[in-house]
N, C-alpha and C positions, 0 to 999 in steps of 0.2 A: 560235402557230406556224403553224396552218393559214391564218391571214390573211396571214402573211408569204409563205407558199408560193403562195397565190393571187395576191398582188400580183406576186411574181416571175414567175409564169406569164403574167400579163397583160402584163408588160413584156418577155417573151420570154427570161427568164433560165432556163436549165436547172435542174431540181430538184436535181441533184447539186452544182451550183455553190452554190446557196442553202444546202444542207445543210452545205457546207464553210465558208461565210462567216458564217452567222448566229450560231453560238456566239461567235465573236470580237466581232461587232458587239454582241451582247447583253452581253458582259462589259464593254465600254467604256461602254455605256449605263448599266449599274448603277453603275459607278464614278463617272460624271459626275452621275448623280442623287444619289448619296450625298454628293458634294462640294457640290452645290447645297443639299441639306437642311442640311448642317452650316453652310454659309455663312449661311443664313437664320436659324439658331438663334443665331448669334453677334451 
């Protein structure tokens, strides 16, 4: 999380915006990673 906040800060994204967006982005990442793992098992 701290790396994401640091990256956002370097890009000029306000911390409050990051705090709002990161949970949704993380959820999609987990779903896509799980789909990829399942596809590799098949």
